[in-house]
N, C-alpha and C positions, 0 to 999 in steps of 0.2 A: 138232699143234694149238698155239695161241698161249699157252694157259695155262701159266704158269711157264716161258716160253721162256728158255733159257740158251744161251750161246755153245757152238758145237760143239767137239768135242775138237780140240786142236792137231795139226797135221800137220808132217812134215818138209818142208823147202823146198830146192829145188835152189839151188846158188850163183847169185846174180844174174849176168847176162851182158849184153853189149852186142851189138846186131844192127842191121841197116839195113833201112829200109822205103822202097821206091821209090815215088815219086809219078808222076803221069800224065806229067809233062814230063821224067822221068828223074832229077830231083833226089832224093837220098837223105836221109832223116831218120834221125837217130841215136836208138835206143831202148834202154832198159835194162829187162830183164824179170826178174820174180820168179815162178817157177812151182812149184806144189806137187808134191812127189814123187807119182808115180803118175798124173799127169794124162795121160800118154800112153795108159795103159790105160783110164782113165775120165776123159774130158775135163771141164774145169771152166770156169766163166765167167771173164771178164777185166774189170778196171776200168782205165780210161785216165786218166792225168793228163798234161796237154799244155800246157807253159808255156815261156817263153823264158829261164828262170832257171838254166841251166847245171847239168845233172844230174851232171856229172863233179866239180864242186867246191862251188858255192854251195849247192845243194839236196841234196847227197849224204846228209847225216845224216838229213834229213827223209825222203828217198826210201828209205834203208836201213831206217829204223824202220817206215815205213808199208808198204813192200813186204813186209817180213818178217811184219807183222801180218796183212795181207790174205791173203797166200799161206799163212800158217800156219793160216788158217781155211778153206782150200780155194778161194780166189779169186785167180787170177793178177793181177798188177799190172804195168802197162806205163807207164813214164815216158819221154816223148818230148820232145826239144828242138824247139821251133818252128823252122821253116825260117829259116836265116840266124842262128840263135842257138846257143850252146853248141857242140855238135859236129855239128850238122846242116848239110848243104850249102845253098847258095843265099845270098841276102841278105835282111835284114829292114829294111824302110824305113818302117814305120808300125805303128800298133796295129790289130789285128783286120781285116787285109786279107782280101779274098775268097779269095785263095790259101791263107790260113791255115785258114779254115773248110773249104775244099775238101780240103785236105790232111787235116784232121781226119776228114772222111767216109771218105777212103781208108784212113787208119790203122785206123779201126774195122772196115772191111771186111777188111783184112789180118789183124787180130787174130781175127776170127770164123772165118777160113779156116784157122787154124793147127790142126795135128792134136791139140794139147793143149787146144784151146778148144771149149767146148760149142756155140759159135755165138751165145751171149748176151754182150753187152758193156754195161758201165756206164761212166759218165764223171763225174769229180769234180774239184774244185780250188778254190782260194781266190783272190780278187782277179782277176788276169788269167785264171787257170785256171777260176774260177767264171763269169766273163763269157763266155769262149769255150766253156765247157760249154753254156751256154744258146744261143749262136750256132750251134754245131754241131748241137745238138738240133733247132733250127729248120730244118735241112736234111733232117731225117728220115732218117738212115742206117738202112737196114733192120735191121741187127743191134743197134742201140742200144735197150736195153730199159728203162733207168732212169737218172736223173742225180741228182747231189748237188752243186749249186753253193753255195759258201760265200763270203760277203762279195762279192756280185755286184751287178749292176745291170740295169735294163731300158731306160735312156735314157742314151746316151753324152754328151749335152750337159748335161743337168740333174744327173746323179748321178755323173759320173766326175771325175777330177782335173784339170779344165780351167776350167769356168765355174760360178759359184755364183749362182743366181737371175738369170742374164743378165749378171753382173758378172765381170770377169776375176779368176780366183783365183790367189793366191800358189802354191797347190799345183801349178798348171800348170807352173811353172818348177822347183819342187823335183822333181817327177816327171820332167819333160822332160830335166833334166840326167842323172838316173839312167838314163832310158831310152836316152840316147845311149851310155852305157857298155854297156848291154845289146846294142844294135845293133852296136857297134864292137869288142866283146870277141873275143879270138882263140879258135879251136878248140884242143883239146888234141892235140898230136902223138902221144900214146900211143893215141889213139882213131882219128884220121884219117890218121896217117902223115905222109910227107914233104910232102903237099899242104897242110899246115896253114898255112904262111906265105902261099902264093898265095891260099888261102881268106880269110885274115885281111886281106890287102891289098885284096881285092875288097870285103870288108865295109866297110873304112875308106872306100874310094872311093864306096861306095853310100850311106853314112850321110848323110841329108839334114839341112838346117837345120830340124829338126822343129818347133822352137818358132815359127819363122816361119810354117810351115804352119798350126799350131794357131791362131796369132794372126790369120791371114787369114780364119778362119771364126769370126766373133764372134757369129753367130746360129745358130739350129737349122736348118741347111740340109742338103742331100743328103749332105755329108761326114759329119755326125754321125748322120744317119738310118741310114747303112750300119752294120749291126751292132746297132742299137737294136731289141731284140725287141718293144718296145711298138708298133712299126709293124705287127706282125702277131702278136697273141697266139696265135691259133689254130694257128700253125705248129708250136708245141711240143705234141706229143701223148703223149710218154712220161711216166711217173710222175716227179714232181719233188719233192725234199726240199731246201728252202732253209734255210740256216743262217747266222746272223749274230750280232753282239754289239751291245748298246745303245751301247757306247762307240765303235763303228765307224760312220763315216758311211755305209757301205754297208748298214746296217740299214734305211735309209729306204725302199728299194724293196720290202721284204718284203711289206708290206701290199698294194701294187699287184699283185705277182706272185700272191698268194693270191686277190685279187679278180678278176683278169682271165684267168689261165690256166684252161683248161677240162679239163685232164688231171687224173688223180689227183695230189694235191698236199698237202703239209704243210710246216710250218716250225717252226724253233726259234730263239729269240733269247735269248742268255745275257747275263751282266753284263760280258763282256770287251770288248776292242777288236778291232783288225784282225788277228786271229790265229785259229789253229785251237782248237777247244774243248779238245783234249787237252793243249795247252801253255799254256793260259790260267792266269794266276796273279793273285791267290792262290786263286781259285775257278774250277775247270774241271770237265771231265767225262771219264769213262772212255769215250771216244768209240768205241772198238772195239766195245763192246756195241751201240751204236745203229747204227753204220754197217754192221757185219756183219749185223745184223738186217734192215736195209733191203735189202742185196744178196741175202741168203738168200731174202727174200720175192720180189723181182722178177726175180732172175737164176737162182734155183734152184727157184722154185715152192714153197718151204716156207712153211706158214702160221705166220709168226712173230708175228702180231698187230700188226705195226707200223702197219698202217692202221686199227686199231681205236682208236688213240690220237686225241686231239683234233687238229683241223687246225693249231692253234698251241699250242705250249708256250713260255712266256716267263718270264723272271725279272722280278719286281716289286721294284725297289730301294726301300729305306726311307730312303736317303740319296743325295744326289748323289755320284757316284764321287769327285770331287776333294775332297769333304769328309772322306773316310775313307782314301783311298789313302795309304800302301801296305797298310793293313789290309783285310780282307775286307769287301765291301759287304754290309750286312745286308739281308735280304729273303726272299722265298719264290718258288717256282715256281708259276705260274698256268697255267690251261688254258682255251682257247676252242674249243668244239665246232664253231663256224661262223665264217666271216669275211664281212662286217665283224663285229667283236666286239659283245658285249652291253653297249654303253656308252650313256649318255645325255648329251646336249649341255647343258652348263652355260654359259649366256651371261652374261658380265660386261661391263658398259658402261663405256666410258672417260668418266669425268666429270672435273670439275676436280681434277686431281691424284690421282685414286684410281680403283680398280676397284669397281664396285657392281653388285648384282643388279638395280638399277633405273636407268633412264636419267635423267641429270640434265638441266638446261635446256640448250638449244642454245647453244654458245659455240665459239670457236676458240682454239687455242693454237699458237704458232709455235716452231720450233726451227731455229737457225742451225747448219749443219753445218760449223763451222770448228774443231771440237775433234777431237783424236785419240781415238777410241773403238774399243775392240776389243783392247787390250793384254792383257786378262784372258782373251780367247778368240782366241789368235793363229793357230791352225792349223785346217785342214779335217780333217786326219787325224793320228792318233798323239799329238801333244802335247796333253794334256788341259788344259781351262781351269783357272783358279785362282779364288780368292774374288773376287766381282764388284763389290764396293763402289766401287772406283775408277772403273769404267766407268759404274756406276749414277749416280754424281755428275755425270757429263758427259752424261747422257741425260735425256729426258723420262720421269719415273717415275710409274707408276700402281700403287700397292699396294692390295691388298684389306684389309678388316678382318681381324683375327686369327681364324683358324679355330677353331671350337669342337669339331671332331672331325677325325679323319684323313680326307683326300680322296685317292683314287687315280685316276690317269689312265692310259689305254692308247690309243695312236694318235697322230694328228697334230693338235695345236691349230691353230686358224685365227684370224687377225686380219683383220677386215673394217673398213676405214677409208675415210672420205671425206677426200681429201688433195689439196693443191695444192702446187706448187713454183714458185719464181721463176726457174728455169732450164729449158731444154729437156731437159737430162739430169740426173737425180737418182736416188738410191736410197732405199729404205726398209729399215732394219734393225730387228729386234725380238728381244729376249731375254726368255725366260720364266725367272724365277728364284724360288727359295724364300727368303724373307726370314725368317730364324730368330728365335726369341725373344731370342737373345743378340746380335742385331744384325749377323749375318753374312748374306751373299747368295751363293747357290750356283746355278750354271747348271743348268737342267732341259732346255731346248731353245732353239733359235733359228731364225730365218728371215731371209732377205735377198732383196730383189727390186729389180732395176734397173727403175725405173718406166716406162721406155720399152718394157719387155717386159710391161706390165700386162695386155695382151690376148693376147699371143702371143710365144713365143720365136723363132718363125720369121719374123715380120713386125713387128718393133718399130717404134714411131712416136714422134717427139719429143713432149714435153709442151708444151702451150700455157701459157706462164708465167701464173700467177694462176688458171688454170682448175682447178676441183675435179673429181676423178675418184673413183669408187667402186672400190676396189682390194681384192683378196683375197690375203693372204699366208699360205701354208701353212708351218707350222713343220716341222722334222725330227720324224719319228715318235719317240715315247718311251714309257717306262713309268716312273712315279714316284709315290711316296707323299708328299704334303704333310702334315706333322705338325700335329696339334692345337697351337695356340699360335703357329704360323708364319703368315705372310701370303704370298699369291700375288702376285708382282710382275711387272709388264710394263715393260720398258725400251725406249724407242724412240730411235733415232738415225738419222743420214743414211747411215752406212756402218759397217763394221767393218774396222779396219786393224791388222795387215797381211793379214787374211783375204782381202780383195779390193783391187784397185787403186782409188784414189780417183776420184770423178766429175771431169769436166774442169774444173768451176768450183765454187766454194763455193756451195752451194744452201741456201735457207731453205725448210723444209717447214711447211705450215700444215694442222693437223688440225681437222676439224669434229667436235666432241664431241656428247654426247647420244645420240639414236637412231642417228646416222650411223656410229658407230664402236664395235665390240664385239670381245671376245675370247671364242672358243668353246673349251671344254675337253671332251675326251671322257672323262667320268667313268665309272669302272668300279665297280660295287658290290663291297664287300668281302665275300667269301663267308664263311659260318659255319665251314666246314671247308676246310683246304688241299687243293688238288688232289693226286692221286696222281702221283708222279714216280719212274719206275722206272729211270732212267739213273744208274749209280753216279757220285757226285760225287768230285772230287779237291780236296783242301784243302792248299795250300802256304803255310806261314808266311812272312811277309815276310823277305827277306834282311837280314842285319845291315847297318845303315847306310841302309836304304831310307827315303825321305822323301816327303813330299807333293810334287806337281809345283810347279815354280817357273818364273817367267818375268820378264823385265825390264819394269818399268812406269815407272821414273823417267826423266825426260829426261836426255840427256847434257850439254845446255846449255839455257838457257831456250827452251822451245818446240820443241826438237829431240829427236826420238826415234830410237833405233837398237836393233834386235835383231840381235845378233851371235852366231851359233851356229857353233862350231868343233868338229868331230869329227876329231881328228888321224888320220893314216894309221895304221891298226892291223892288224898281221898276225895271221893265223890259219892254223895248219898243218892241212891235210887229211891225216890220218895214212894213210888207205887208199891215197893216191896219192903222198904225199910232196910235194905242192904247197903252197906258202905263198901264200895269197890275202890281199891287203891292201886295205883300203878306207878312204877318208876323204872328208870334205866340209866346206865352209865356205860359209855364207850370211850375207849382211848385208842388212837392210832399214832404209832411212833415210827420214825425212820431217820437214819443218818444219811445225809446226801453222799452219793457215790458208793454206798454199800447196800445194794438191793436186799440182801438177806439179813439186814438189821431190822427189817420191817416187823412190827408186832401189831396185831389187831386183837383187842380184848373187849368183850361185851358182857354185861350183866344186866338182867332184867327181873323185876319182881311184880307179881300180881297178888292181891289178897282180897278176901271176901269175908265180911263180918256182919252178923245180925244176931243179936242176943248171944246165946251160947255157941252159935255156929261161927267158927273163927278159923279160916283156912288160908294158907299162903303157899305160893310156889315161887321158887327162885331158880333161874337158869343162867348159866355162864359158859363162856368159851374163851379160848386164846389160841391164836394161830401164829406160828413162826415158820421159818423155812431154812433149808440149805439150798445149794444149787440143784440138788437132786431130789429132795424130799420136802413134803409139808409135815409139820408136827402140830397136831391138833389135840387140845384137851376140851372136854365137854363135861358139864356137871348139872345135876338136877337135884334140888332139895325141896321137900314139902314139909310143912308144919301144920299141926292141928292143935288149936289152943296154945300155941307157942312152943309145943314140943315137937321135935323132929320125928316124923313117922316114916320118912322115906329119904334115902340119899344114895345117889349113884354118880360115879365119876368114871370117865373113860379117857384113855390116851391112845392116840393113833399116829402111826407113821405111814404116810401115803406117798407113793412115788409121783413125782411131777411128770405129767404126760404132755410134754411140749408146752407147758404153761408156765 
């Protein structure tokens, strides 16, 4: 029974080993398995993690820890390299290909047929692994009994590392350069044998100019619909436990997954970023307790009570993360029995320079988008924002009166505005901030919309200069407590740089105030007693020297801004294999204020692997510039063996701007 459920006794685990799983076309995928002792006599369920991130070195420590954990509690763990990555055969040429999901279905069938397996399989993973967990589940493999996607998404166009509100994201190039190294990395000869070099050369030849491909699809077309589970929610029938963190951009789809999936489902959102709950710092969770409880329930048929808990458990922060990092974010765990949550809509009207509970007289206000706004919120993922006053001063600001009591929100705020632009292509960016009593401004959420996408990401249409449109901009979902004495602030600008590429021309936005423009907040009543939270928490003190996040906000010369991020090549020894893996990257973002097509994004990343005489390196680089009509993109890939260049390819592309 569920009452007082505890983790089962630990078991001995067989030493992990590597094996091969044959696919329908004969390509073999490399798998590493952790199996509990005694599984041959009494079969156990298995859990699959299936990603392209090199089980032999890059992910080895994670795999060792989690494989031992799950197998120690009587659940076999299988870690498989995606086709064409790590030590698996074949080539990898893009994200989430049909062959990848088809392979996933076959892997699950293979696991279920093993003599040590009970025939029940679960699937889990974070980021790529969370995304393909949903995609494989949508194929309905017969043996798949439950899933746990972490930091995942439902729409590849709107919520992955490519386009943001229909605008081209800087993250597209940060991720794209890293992904090139994934596609082009060598297999390990200790696993694949003498064939390793031929396999590597085949990968290098097959690695495409992937950034060009992504840039050729600037709207939500068939390319992005492939693998977007929002196209058919009903395809997923197995029980689903979605996990995310509020500081992770991938927390945004959680509410849609809860609202639209029709299977047994639940979710948890913690205070962390794009990471696993058990490694989150300074506040994480003893996740083995919760994950084993989930698998025991759905893979073993044990009544653990995991489904008796609310549909959503989430952390309610009392401060914006950047206000307190590196210290622990104050707050509490909350629970929602149903989704959508029990919130009420508080509507604030945009009046002359303020937010008000009542509409003011009709009037218009204009904003010229010739200033660089966004330096305090420079990244889509990982790098947290800093104090917002600099960008507030360059935006249209609408502060509320000081609050006389705490106000908590849970969900996605919505900005509804009547707006015109003097150019056929323009964007609308909005930041929701807490303006504290001591004069600071901290980011709570933000939203951005390419206004040519106002009706559809699939069929954008140019703006008619001077014509007003009623536009709805949904912010990123969030949870936050605005403190008594603070003010709620709305900051509006034409863009956020370097978060997205600038519009083709300087655009002036004109907003109609009064009844025509409002901000809606999903206000959650503060309960009298805190919700029960039975997952053990982990608290890690900040490391010595830890500091608040920082970013460059000052110009390098009058009107010229540069963000220069250099991570030198840093070696790490994988003791289990004796391999030294080194990684480094350098990215530069430049722009001259008032000249949108002066923007330049350049990226370079390197990975190397060395063990004895095995000495391989791959370097990828790109640079993006534009005119008002076209993007100009260069991409390069260089590989060396023993210090000598064995492969080099460079491509240059001119790509028409498609209302972006």
